[in-house]
PASEBA-1860 file (N, C-alpha, C; in nm, 3 decimals):
! residues 276
1> MPEAAVSP> 0.093/-0.153/-0.006/-0.002/-0.034/0.026/0.071/0.093/-0.028 ~ 0.054/0.218/-0.098/0.106/0.377/-0.061/0.122/0.402/0.059 ~ 0.233/0.476/0.103/0.287/0.514/0.233/0.276/0.659/0.261 ~ 0.285/0.776/0.100/0.309/0.899/0.134/0.153/0.954/0.230 ~ 0.150/1.027/0.291/0.092/1.100/0.370/0.058/1.218/0.317 ~ -0.072/1.247/0.260/-0.142/1.360/0.182/-0.233/1.410/0.257 ~ -0.205/1.552/0.286/-0.320/1.641/0.375/-0.557/1.625/0.342 ~ -0.547/1.621/0.352/-0.725/1.670/0.334/-0.725/1.774/0.212
9> SVAAAAGA> -0.666/1.903/0.272/-0.593/2.017/0.171/-0.561/2.019/0.057 ~ -0.421/1.936/0.068/-0.339/1.931/-0.036/-0.400/1.821/-0.151 ~ -0.461/1.677/-0.135/-0.547/1.609/-0.148/-0.665/1.680/-0.234 ~ -0.729/1.803/-0.183/-0.807/1.870/-0.256/-0.771/1.942/-0.331 ~ -0.717/2.009/-0.296/-0.622/2.129/-0.464/-0.580/2.022/-0.562 ~ -0.459/1.885/-0.484/-0.443/1.817/-0.609/-0.596/1.775/-0.674 ~ -0.682/1.690/-0.643/-0.795/1.689/-0.684/-0.874/1.745/-0.823 ~ -0.869/1.897/-0.807/-0.887/1.975/-0.880/-0.873/1.996/-0.996
17> AASPVIQA> -0.719/1.968/-1.013/-0.638/1.948/-1.105/-0.657/1.843/-1.187 ~ -0.691/1.713/-1.155/-0.651/1.593/-1.183/-0.747/1.545/-1.272 ~ -0.740/1.426/-1.328/-0.823/1.401/-1.410/-0.955/1.318/-1.381 ~ -1.046/1.315/-1.446/-1.174/1.234/-1.316/-1.156/1.104/-1.325 ~ -1.190/1.065/-1.219/-1.214/0.933/-1.163/-1.322/0.863/-1.205 ~ -1.451/0.949/-1.178/-1.600/0.929/-1.197/-1.660/1.036/-1.260 ~ -1.718/0.982/-1.393/-1.784/1.103/-1.438/-1.957/1.047/-1.459 ~ -2.010/1.113/-1.479/-2.180/1.071/-1.488/-2.232/1.221/-1.563
25> RDLNLVFQ> -2.283/1.189/-1.626/-2.325/1.284/-1.775/-2.474/1.264/-1.806 ~ -2.563/1.315/-1.754/-2.704/1.259/-1.769/-2.739/1.170/-1.771 ~ -2.711/1.108/-1.632/-2.744/0.970/-1.573/-2.920/0.912/-1.554 ~ -2.961/0.845/-1.572/-3.073/0.816/-1.530/-3.113/0.654/-1.494 ~ -3.178/0.609/-1.397/-3.208/0.495/-1.373/-3.353/0.507/-1.342 ~ -3.392/0.402/-1.387/-3.561/0.390/-1.386/-3.601/0.234/-1.324 ~ -3.604/0.249/-1.223/-3.644/0.059/-1.138/-3.865/0.004/-1.194 ~ -3.838/-0.101/-1.284/-3.961/-0.141/-1.322/-4.035/-0.201/-1.213
33> TADTPVHA> -4.102/-0.166/-1.199/-4.216/-0.222/-1.034/-4.353/-0.272/-1.094 ~ -4.447/-0.338/-1.004/-4.543/-0.414/-1.034/-4.640/-0.307/-1.078 ~ -4.626/-0.199/-1.008/-4.747/-0.097/-1.065/-4.713/0.022/-1.091 ~ -4.591/0.099/-1.099/-4.551/0.233/-1.159/-4.428/0.226/-1.165 ~ -4.342/0.256/-1.273/-4.175/0.263/-1.252/-4.142/0.379/-1.132 ~ -4.068/0.306/-1.137/-3.956/0.392/-0.993/-3.838/0.466/-1.043 ~ -3.828/0.627/-1.096/-3.716/0.698/-1.146/-3.648/0.696/-0.996 ~ -3.512/0.603/-1.009/-3.434/0.633/-0.871/-3.352/0.744/-0.887
41> LKDVDLTV> -3.275/0.778/-1.004/-3.181/0.864/-1.050/-3.231/0.920/-1.153 ~ -3.197/1.084/-1.181/-3.263/1.136/-1.289/-3.177/1.253/-1.308 ~ -3.077/1.288/-1.457/-3.044/1.330/-1.506/-2.912/1.402/-1.403 ~ -2.835/1.295/-1.352/-2.719/1.271/-1.270/-2.610/1.318/-1.376 ~ -2.536/1.463/-1.303/-2.425/1.470/-1.341/-2.343/1.493/-1.258 ~ -2.195/1.412/-1.262/-2.101/1.438/-1.113/-1.951/1.394/-1.177 ~ -1.876/1.495/-1.117/-1.718/1.462/-1.176/-1.638/1.445/-1.026 ~ -1.562/1.336/-1.017/-1.553/1.315/-0.912/-1.386/1.297/-0.943
49> RRGEFVSL> -1.294/1.354/-0.892/-1.141/1.385/-0.904/-1.000/1.309/-0.771 ~ -0.963/1.282/-0.867/-0.853/1.168/-0.794/-0.807/1.269/-0.692 ~ -0.818/1.171/-0.535/-0.777/1.194/-0.430/-0.852/1.269/-0.334 ~ -1.009/1.300/-0.412/-1.091/1.386/-0.347/-1.161/1.300/-0.232 ~ -1.230/1.348/-0.152/-1.309/1.263/-0.049/-1.478/1.367/-0.036 ~ -1.580/1.253/-0.151/-1.716/1.316/-0.165/-1.789/1.248/-0.140 ~ -1.898/1.372/-0.008/-2.005/1.293/0.022/-2.133/1.261/-0.036 ~ -2.221/1.153/-0.066/-2.383/1.213/-0.091/-2.422/1.157/0.023
57> IGPSGCGK> -2.548/1.284/0.004/-2.591/1.295/0.155/-2.740/1.311/0.085 ~ -2.816/1.296/0.187/-2.947/1.310/0.137/-3.078/1.219/0.201 ~ -3.227/1.274/0.184/-3.336/1.199/0.283/-3.285/1.051/0.230 ~ -3.365/0.915/0.286/-3.377/0.772/0.270/-3.419/0.799/0.107 ~ -3.399/0.708/0.049/-3.507/0.695/-0.125/-3.469/0.815/-0.217 ~ -3.334/0.860/-0.182/-3.290/0.952/-0.271/-3.217/0.954/-0.398 ~ -3.130/0.800/-0.382/-3.075/0.770/-0.483/-2.921/0.789/-0.453 ~ -2.859/0.773/-0.329/-2.695/0.819/-0.326/-2.655/0.677/-0.286
65> TTLLRVIA> -2.754/0.582/-0.230/-2.675/0.461/-0.241/-2.652/0.354/-0.363 ~ -2.824/0.419/-0.457/-2.810/0.407/-0.595/-2.707/0.447/-0.691 ~ -2.633/0.509/-0.661/-2.568/0.658/-0.695/-2.431/0.478/-0.746 ~ -2.434/0.497/-0.630/-2.316/0.415/-0.599/-2.264/0.319/-0.641 ~ -2.391/0.213/-0.630/-2.409/0.104/-0.711/-2.375/0.104/-0.863 ~ -2.391/0.244/-0.875/-2.387/0.244/-1.015/-2.265/0.266/-1.098 ~ -2.158/0.326/-0.984/-2.054/0.329/-1.023/-2.019/0.189/-0.979 ~ -2.042/0.112/-0.908/-1.969/-0.032/-0.903/-2.036/-0.135/-0.997
73> DLEQPTSG> -2.100/-0.112/-1.050/-2.175/-0.158/-1.159/-2.259/-0.299/-1.111 ~ -2.321/-0.232/-0.958/-2.427/-0.335/-0.891/-2.569/-0.310/-0.901 ~ -2.525/-0.132/-1.038/-2.715/-0.163/-1.105/-2.626/-0.092/-1.223 ~ -2.730/-0.103/-1.370/-2.708/-0.051/-1.494/-2.800/0.081/-1.483 ~ -2.729/0.142/-1.538/-2.831/0.281/-1.544/-2.920/0.270/-1.659 ~ -3.040/0.312/-1.718/-3.099/0.312/-1.826/-3.051/0.375/-1.888 ~ -3.021/0.516/-1.837/-2.975/0.616/-2.026/-2.821/0.681/-1.974 ~ -2.830/0.807/-2.042/-2.657/0.846/-1.949/-2.551/0.763/-1.949
81> TISVNGMT> -2.408/0.814/-1.976/-2.348/0.758/-1.938/-2.272/0.778/-1.759 ~ -2.186/0.707/-1.802/-2.022/0.732/-1.654/-1.920/0.621/-1.668 ~ -1.855/0.660/-1.616/-1.735/0.577/-1.664/-1.636/0.626/-1.560 ~ -1.560/0.520/-1.476/-1.442/0.492/-1.387/-1.313/0.480/-1.440 ~ -1.214/0.565/-1.375/-1.125/0.543/-1.490/-1.096/0.546/-1.583 ~ -1.194/0.576/-1.671/-1.189/0.641/-1.786/-1.268/0.493/-1.848 ~ -1.318/0.391/-1.759/-1.362/0.276/-1.821/-1.482/0.255/-1.839 ~ -1.557/0.149/-1.819/-1.723/0.163/-1.851/-1.697/0.096/-1.645
89> PDEARRAR> -1.805/0.114/-1.549/-1.806/0.017/-1.485/-1.801/-0.135/-1.469 ~ -1.856/-0.159/-1.601/-1.853/-0.340/-1.576/-1.672/-0.338/-1.622 ~ -1.567/-0.264/-1.711/-1.443/-0.258/-1.701/-1.371/-0.266/-1.537 ~ -1.389/-0.187/-1.521/-1.356/-0.128/-1.369/-1.437/-0.274/-1.303 ~ -1.504/-0.273/-1.289/-1.531/-0.371/-1.184/-1.411/-0.534/-1.282 ~ -1.416/-0.577/-1.324/-1.295/-0.674/-1.379/-1.186/-0.647/-1.361 ~ -1.151/-0.468/-1.328/-0.998/-0.462/-1.332/-0.962/-0.426/-1.222 ~ -1.061/-0.468/-1.106/-1.015/-0.419/-0.970/-1.021/-0.300/-0.940
97> AYGYVFQA> -1.107/-0.158/-1.017/-1.047/-0.053/-0.950/-1.064/0.019/-0.872 ~ -1.183/-0.030/-0.783/-1.228/-0.014/-0.663/-1.224/-0.140/-0.574 ~ -1.320/-0.053/-0.436/-1.269/-0.158/-0.306/-1.436/-0.084/-0.252 ~ -1.531/-0.209/-0.222/-1.660/-0.164/-0.180/-1.684/-0.198/-0.020 ~ -1.724/-0.095/0.029/-1.715/-0.147/0.210/-1.874/-0.121/0.213 ~ -1.983/-0.231/0.274/-2.087/-0.198/0.291/-2.154/-0.190/0.380 ~ -2.239/-0.138/0.401/-2.275/-0.072/0.576/-2.317/-0.154/0.676 ~ -2.324/-0.296/0.647/-2.279/-0.407/0.719/-2.137/-0.457/0.704
105> AALYPWRT> -2.049/-0.490/0.804/-1.925/-0.547/0.773/-1.922/-0.659/0.663 ~ -2.019/-0.756/0.681/-2.014/-0.838/0.558/-1.912/-0.946/0.581 ~ -1.883/-0.947/0.696/-1.766/-1.061/0.702/-1.797/-1.230/0.755 ~ -1.691/-1.324/0.711/-1.794/-1.452/0.711/-1.720/-1.494/0.878 ~ -1.851/-1.512/0.941/-1.791/-1.593/1.049/-1.717/-1.715/1.078 ~ -1.675/-1.783/0.993/-1.650/-1.904/1.011/-1.447/-1.857/1.004 ~ -1.460/-1.747/0.864/-1.300/-1.688/0.880/-1.241/-1.612/0.963 ~ -1.134/-1.650/0.994/-1.079/-1.508/1.110/-1.085/-1.396/1.042
113> IEKNIALP> -1.032/-1.306/1.078/-0.979/-1.176/1.042/-0.905/-1.175/0.916 ~ -0.829/-1.241/0.962/-0.726/-1.228/0.815/-0.769/-1.267/0.695 ~ -0.807/-1.417/0.730/-0.899/-1.465/0.635/-0.962/-1.429/0.566 ~ -1.043/-1.308/0.648/-1.173/-1.247/0.597/-1.069/-1.135/0.484 ~ -0.948/-1.076/0.521/-0.892/-0.957/0.424/-0.859/-1.030/0.309 ~ -0.811/-1.124/0.362/-0.760/-1.226/0.233/-0.820/-1.256/0.114 ~ -0.977/-1.290/0.127/-1.073/-1.342/0.120/-1.034/-1.290/-0.071 ~ -1.028/-1.136/-0.075/-1.007/-1.096/-0.238/-0.899/-1.146/-0.281
121> LEIMGFSA> -0.798/-1.135/-0.217/-0.636/-1.143/-0.240/-0.643/-1.314/-0.315 ~ -0.726/-1.365/-0.258/-0.739/-1.560/-0.286/-0.781/-1.565/-0.428 ~ -0.857/-1.477/-0.409/-1.023/-1.462/-0.546/-0.927/-1.409/-0.662 ~ -0.825/-1.308/-0.645/-0.767/-1.296/-0.745/-0.612/-1.343/-0.817 ~ -0.592/-1.452/-0.714/-0.474/-1.547/-0.736/-0.311/-1.497/-0.678 ~ -0.375/-1.402/-0.587/-0.218/-1.339/-0.503/-0.158/-1.447/-0.463 ~ 0.008/-1.447/-0.459/0.061/-1.550/-0.377/0.024/-1.587/-0.250 ~ 0.039/-1.650/-0.161/0.050/-1.661/0.004/0.116/-1.584/0.007
129> TDRERRVA> 0.269/-1.616/0.006/0.371/-1.457/0.073/0.308/-1.302/0.027 ~ 0.253/-1.313/-0.084/0.176/-1.123/-0.097/0.099/-1.112/-0.061 ~ 0.019/-1.234/-0.014/-0.103/-1.233/0.076/-0.123/-1.188/0.236 ~ -0.024/-1.244/0.260/0.078/-1.234/0.417/0.123/-1.059/0.444 ~ 0.169/-1.087/0.339/0.185/-0.964/0.320/0.134/-0.852/0.338 ~ 0.047/-0.834/0.280/-0.119/-0.748/0.233/-0.147/-0.734/0.328 ~ -0.233/-0.873/0.377/-0.293/-0.862/0.508/-0.272/-0.798/0.618 ~ -0.100/-0.803/0.632/-0.044/-0.755/0.775/-0.038/-0.601/0.765
137> AGLDLVGL> 0.004/-0.523/0.632/-0.016/-0.412/0.567/-0.142/-0.332/0.616 ~ -0.294/-0.444/0.590/-0.376/-0.352/0.600/-0.460/-0.379/0.778 ~ -0.391/-0.494/0.809/-0.430/-0.478/0.957/-0.371/-0.372/1.006 ~ -0.202/-0.323/1.014/-0.139/-0.200/1.032/-0.258/-0.068/1.047 ~ -0.256/-0.079/0.903/-0.354/0.017/0.846/-0.475/0.130/0.903 ~ -0.555/0.018/0.984/-0.677/0.000/1.059/-0.643/0.022/1.166 ~ -0.545/-0.072/1.237/-0.501/-0.025/1.345/-0.556/-0.157/1.471 ~ -0.564/-0.271/1.356/-0.585/-0.392/1.434/-0.490/-0.505/1.412
145> TGFGKKFP> -0.405/-0.504/1.425/-0.235/-0.530/1.427/-0.265/-0.624/1.569 ~ -0.252/-0.782/1.591/-0.243/-0.838/1.661/-0.431/-0.952/1.659 ~ -0.506/-0.859/1.584/-0.667/-0.919/1.611/-0.678/-1.034/1.443 ~ -0.562/-1.099/1.393/-0.577/-1.107/1.288/-0.634/-1.261/1.287 ~ -0.603/-1.342/1.405/-0.635/-1.458/1.449/-0.797/-1.458/1.498 ~ -0.849/-1.320/1.554/-0.945/-1.379/1.606/-1.100/-1.327/1.490 ~ -1.205/-1.441/1.547/-1.303/-1.434/1.477/-1.431/-1.273/1.498 ~ -1.477/-1.297/1.380/-1.581/-1.137/1.403/-1.645/-1.114/1.494
153> WQLSGGMQ> -1.700/-1.259/1.496/-1.730/-1.264/1.671/-1.706/-1.156/1.760 ~ -1.570/-1.164/1.766/-1.465/-1.181/1.897/-1.444/-1.000/1.879 ~ -1.497/-0.929/1.811/-1.458/-0.805/1.757/-1.577/-0.719/1.779 ~ -1.551/-0.566/1.862/-1.673/-0.525/1.843/-1.731/-0.480/1.692 ~ -1.857/-0.407/1.708/-1.878/-0.372/1.526/-1.808/-0.270/1.483 ~ -1.735/-0.166/1.519/-1.616/-0.096/1.493/-1.499/-0.130/1.443 ~ -1.491/-0.249/1.542/-1.355/-0.330/1.445/-1.434/-0.390/1.349 ~ -1.473/-0.464/1.315/-1.563/-0.513/1.228/-1.513/-0.448/1.145
161> QRASIARA> -1.578/-0.340/1.130/-1.589/-0.227/1.023/-1.485/-0.200/0.971 ~ -1.350/-0.204/1.058/-1.228/-0.174/1.035/-1.185/-0.303/0.950 ~ -1.220/-0.396/0.983/-1.162/-0.538/0.918/-1.203/-0.512/0.751 ~ -1.357/-0.418/0.742/-1.457/-0.485/0.589/-1.372/-0.341/0.555 ~ -1.314/-0.246/0.582/-1.210/-0.173/0.513/-1.067/-0.203/0.469 ~ -1.038/-0.320/0.567/-0.886/-0.353/0.500/-0.932/-0.441/0.446 ~ -0.996/-0.528/0.397/-1.038/-0.603/0.288/-1.052/-0.560/0.179 ~ -1.128/-0.389/0.141/-1.166/-0.394/0.060/-0.994/-0.271/0.001
169> LAFDPDLL> -0.945/-0.247/0.085/-0.801/-0.220/0.045/-0.676/-0.294/0.026 ~ -0.718/-0.406/0.006/-0.646/-0.483/0.054/-0.531/-0.554/-0.087 ~ -0.575/-0.512/-0.217/-0.573/-0.536/-0.351/-0.526/-0.390/-0.392 ~ -0.516/-0.266/-0.314/-0.496/-0.173/-0.346/-0.554/-0.081/-0.480 ~ -0.633/-0.099/-0.444/-0.758/-0.026/-0.531/-0.725/0.132/-0.539 ~ -0.761/0.232/-0.608/-0.740/0.333/-0.652/-0.851/0.436/-0.590 ~ -1.007/0.391/-0.540/-1.123/0.384/-0.522/-1.183/0.332/-0.427 ~ -1.200/0.403/-0.330/-1.290/0.330/-0.219/-1.427/0.363/-0.198
177> LMDEPFGA> -1.537/0.273/-0.212/-1.657/0.329/-0.220/-1.732/0.295/-0.077 ~ -1.813/0.323/-0.004/-1.828/0.338/0.145/-1.962/0.372/0.140 ~ -2.029/0.264/0.126/-2.209/0.294/0.166/-2.248/0.319/0.312 ~ -2.270/0.388/0.365/-2.276/0.446/0.515/-2.255/0.311/0.611 ~ -2.100/0.299/0.625/-2.049/0.208/0.702/-2.043/0.226/0.810 ~ -2.050/0.347/0.876/-2.057/0.388/1.049/-2.183/0.376/1.127 ~ -2.302/0.385/0.993/-2.437/0.425/1.035/-2.483/0.340/1.154 ~ -2.465/0.195/1.171/-2.526/0.164/1.259/-2.440/0.180/1.368
185> LDEIVRDH> -2.326/0.247/1.400/-2.256/0.220/1.521/-2.317/0.329/1.624 ~ -2.295/0.335/1.741/-2.302/0.464/1.833/-2.190/0.562/1.823 ~ -2.238/0.678/1.842/-2.192/0.815/1.852/-2.017/0.802/1.881 ~ -2.003/0.791/1.994/-1.858/0.747/2.041/-1.769/0.681/1.916 ~ -1.819/0.572/1.901/-1.705/0.492/1.809/-1.721/0.553/1.686 ~ -1.846/0.596/1.600/-1.840/0.649/1.511/-1.764/0.773/1.477 ~ -1.772/0.886/1.570/-1.649/1.017/1.594/-1.504/0.976/1.595 ~ -1.513/0.795/1.606/-1.315/0.787/1.658/-1.283/0.751/1.507
193> LNEELLKL> -1.406/0.688/1.454/-1.374/0.588/1.338/-1.348/0.684/1.241 ~ -1.469/0.775/1.222/-1.453/0.952/1.137/-1.316/0.956/1.150 ~ -1.213/0.968/1.253/-1.091/1.036/1.273/-1.008/0.927/1.170 ~ -0.989/0.834/1.225/-0.933/0.751/1.206/-0.965/0.681/1.041 ~ -1.077/0.753/0.967/-1.101/0.752/0.826/-1.020/0.821/0.762 ~ -1.003/0.977/0.839/-0.956/1.052/0.781/-0.810/1.070/0.752 ~ -0.730/1.008/0.901/-0.635/0.961/0.873/-0.545/0.850/0.795 ~ -0.678/0.727/0.728/-0.634/0.654/0.642/-0.625/0.722/0.519
201> WAKTNKTI> -0.753/0.765/0.446/-0.719/0.868/0.362/-0.567/0.930/0.351 ~ -0.550/1.058/0.431/-0.414/1.085/0.404/-0.286/1.013/0.400 ~ -0.368/0.882/0.435/-0.182/0.807/0.438/-0.212/0.725/0.277 ~ -0.331/0.683/0.255/-0.301/0.629/0.085/-0.343/0.714/-0.033 ~ -0.410/0.844/0.033/-0.427/0.927/-0.106/-0.535/0.847/-0.176 ~ -0.638/0.757/-0.158/-0.724/0.698/-0.246/-0.835/0.823/-0.254 ~ -0.932/0.803/-0.375/-1.030/0.832/-0.430/-1.146/0.754/-0.336 ~ -1.237/0.866/-0.257/-1.323/0.795/-0.142/-1.457/0.856/-0.209
209> VFVTHSIP> -1.596/0.794/-0.235/-1.697/0.852/-0.209/-1.787/0.783/-0.091 ~ -1.876/0.867/-0.049/-1.895/0.763/0.104/-2.028/0.823/0.167 ~ -2.105/0.794/0.139/-2.276/0.782/0.160/-2.302/0.798/0.289 ~ -2.403/0.890/0.334/-2.395/0.880/0.488/-2.561/1.017/0.505 ~ -2.608/0.961/0.569/-2.710/1.059/0.607/-2.668/1.130/0.702 ~ -2.578/1.155/0.789/-2.489/1.267/0.878/-2.466/1.364/0.838 ~ -2.538/1.550/0.852/-2.448/1.613/0.817/-2.269/1.627/0.894 ~ -2.270/1.672/1.031/-2.189/1.648/1.103/-2.047/1.566/1.032
217> EAVFLSTR> -2.130/1.473/0.983/-1.984/1.340/0.942/-1.961/1.367/0.765 ~ -2.054/1.426/0.682/-2.035/1.472/0.553/-1.976/1.600/0.604 ~ -1.988/1.669/0.664/-1.905/1.816/0.644/-1.730/1.762/0.755 ~ -1.761/1.663/0.824/-1.620/1.650/0.878/-1.494/1.587/0.792 ~ -1.562/1.490/0.673/-1.463/1.397/0.599/-1.450/1.471/0.496 ~ -1.521/1.500/0.476/-1.534/1.584/0.282/-1.470/1.696/0.256 ~ -1.421/1.650/0.134/-1.378/1.821/0.022/-1.484/1.837/-0.024 ~ -1.584/1.787/-0.086/-1.714/1.793/-0.147/-1.860/1.767/-0.094
225> IVVMSPRP> -1.900/1.780/-0.097/-2.079/1.737/-0.035/-2.169/1.748/-0.189 ~ -2.205/1.641/-0.209/-2.316/1.620/-0.325/-2.454/1.623/-0.229 ~ -2.494/1.676/-0.179/-2.644/1.676/-0.144/-2.754/1.636/-0.301 ~ -2.797/1.553/-0.222/-2.967/1.430/-0.334/-3.071/1.522/-0.314 ~ -3.184/1.515/-0.360/-3.337/1.508/-0.364/-3.387/1.413/-0.419 ~ -3.520/1.329/-0.322/-3.580/1.269/-0.385/-3.694/1.290/-0.488 ~ -3.730/1.177/-0.545/-3.924/1.206/-0.636/-3.810/1.285/-0.703 ~ -3.786/1.237/-0.827/-3.659/1.143/-0.849/-3.566/1.174/-0.809
233> GRIHEVID> -3.429/1.098/-0.791/-3.293/1.151/-0.707/-3.280/1.205/-0.810 ~ -3.213/1.315/-0.796/-3.128/1.424/-0.852/-3.008/1.487/-0.744 ~ -2.900/1.565/-0.824/-2.833/1.687/-0.720/-2.865/1.759/-0.786 ~ -2.895/1.796/-0.621/-2.953/1.920/-0.591/-2.859/2.024/-0.571 ~ -2.714/1.989/-0.528/-2.656/2.104/-0.512/-2.535/2.045/-0.502 ~ -2.400/2.091/-0.506/-2.237/2.022/-0.439/-2.202/2.134/-0.426 ~ -2.139/2.139/-0.276/-2.062/2.188/-0.145/-1.942/2.155/-0.097 ~ -1.867/2.301/-0.151/-1.737/2.255/-0.164/-1.697/2.268/0.007
241> CDLGTERP> -1.648/2.169/0.043/-1.588/2.168/0.210/-1.415/2.168/0.261 ~ -1.371/2.275/0.224/-1.218/2.282/0.272/-1.248/2.316/0.414 ~ -1.194/2.264/0.502/-1.177/2.335/0.623/-1.065/2.318/0.663 ~ -0.915/2.269/0.577/-0.805/2.312/0.650/-0.748/2.173/0.629 ~ -0.609/2.170/0.670/-0.518/2.039/0.664/-0.540/1.956/0.814 ~ -0.592/2.045/0.918/-0.580/1.926/1.061/-0.771/1.978/1.041 ~ -0.828/1.824/1.089/-0.947/1.821/1.094/-0.968/1.729/1.268 ~ -0.975/1.802/1.379/-0.990/1.709/1.497/-1.113/1.739/1.519
249> LEIRETPE> -1.213/1.661/1.617/-1.330/1.649/1.681/-1.335/1.794/1.692 ~ -1.313/1.845/1.733/-1.338/2.009/1.790/-1.384/2.118/1.692 ~ -1.301/2.049/1.608/-1.384/2.199/1.465/-1.513/2.132/1.410 ~ -1.579/2.041/1.474/-1.763/2.070/1.458/-1.818/2.177/1.525 ~ -1.717/2.257/1.624/-1.731/2.319/1.737/-1.684/2.454/1.658 ~ -1.663/2.512/1.591/-1.578/2.621/1.492/-1.731/2.761/1.392 ~ -1.717/2.835/1.419/-1.828/2.888/1.301/-1.773/2.859/1.147 ~ -1.691/2.796/1.099/-1.663/2.806/0.972/-1.749/2.595/0.898
257> FLKIAHRV> -1.725/2.556/1.029/-1.806/2.437/1.008/-1.943/2.421/1.038 ~ -1.972/2.504/1.147/-2.103/2.535/1.156/-2.136/2.617/1.021 ~ -2.093/2.691/0.932/-2.155/2.766/0.858/-2.208/2.647/0.698 ~ -2.070/2.589/0.737/-2.102/2.439/0.562/-2.232/2.334/0.590 ~ -2.238/2.305/0.787/-2.364/2.238/0.814/-2.471/2.320/0.812 ~ -2.495/2.426/0.779/-2.563/2.518/0.782/-2.667/2.510/0.604 ~ -2.563/2.530/0.563/-2.539/2.530/0.426/-2.592/2.423/0.322 ~ -2.536/2.287/0.435/-2.577/2.140/0.408/-2.749/2.136/0.392
265> REGLRAGH> -2.775/2.139/0.539/-2.889/2.142/0.592/-2.990/2.236/0.516 ~ -2.968/2.372/0.463/-3.075/2.419/0.381/-3.086/2.367/0.271 ~ -2.975/2.314/0.203/-2.968/2.255/0.060/-3.081/2.094/0.068 ~ -3.063/2.069/0.190/-3.160/1.919/0.167/-3.276/1.967/0.217 ~ -3.322/2.094/0.290/-3.484/2.102/0.286/-3.501/2.175/0.152 ~ -3.424/2.250/0.073/-3.461/2.331/-0.062/-3.501/2.216/-0.160 ~ -3.413/2.077/-0.164/-3.421/2.009/-0.240/-3.519/1.910/-0.205 ~ -3.570/1.913/-0.087/-3.704/1.818/-0.082/-3.812/1.821/-0.131
273> GYGD> -3.798/1.927/-0.148/-3.949/1.941/-0.245/-4.063/1.899/-0.137 ~ -4.094/1.997/-0.046/-4.198/1.991/0.043/-4.344/2.007/-0.056 ~ -4.319/2.122/-0.124/-4.463/2.194/-0.163/-4.484/2.158/-0.313 ~ -4.399/2.010/-0.363/-4.420/1.992/-0.464/-4.530/1.888/-0.506
END
């Protein structure tokens, strides 16, 4: 795994000039149901550049997870175009261009933590020596050194999610897709993992697309926040979020943080369209 540390502000600046990792244009997705079609995504235009941390936020049913799944080739759009590292999502999936972290850790209970992390490496045909090296590096990256021989049920929920992140990064993809990975955790654990995720991002310089329902989480983590609105799922606003290099938890009490959080909240209210 890359060792060079890159700060959030540096990554944001570099990302602004870098080539797109994700580029969606006029993206639409309609689910056909028994009674009426559901327009999950409508006319989505989005560019995510290398090194950015982009959060997708919006109410339930706004299409943020659907958009993440389209990027990962788990759903196919009805119309429009999308590229991932210059490839179609199908080509990017086959090229192992991204890692995916689900809402639940989704670890196999009969496999140890190190064997769970090694699973994609086994599938991809890495040698035993390379698997061992990458698993050790992954455990160290997420602060789980010494827990490799444990089984998932022997770890807390937060530790399981860290193992899930290590598994997603085991084969060193450029892009990390995260579908509300900390939503089921208590606030104290969630705060800690937010801090750890920022450190991990700085160490690896990955491009991260992160789904969340939490305004404070989105503002704390992101270089840009994509505010989505429902009926149908659209991008209402994209908000820049440059809070500087250092982001301790205390930054959430600063005027700068509260100003961005207020703008996100207003964007969610305006985009929800209660009067539609």
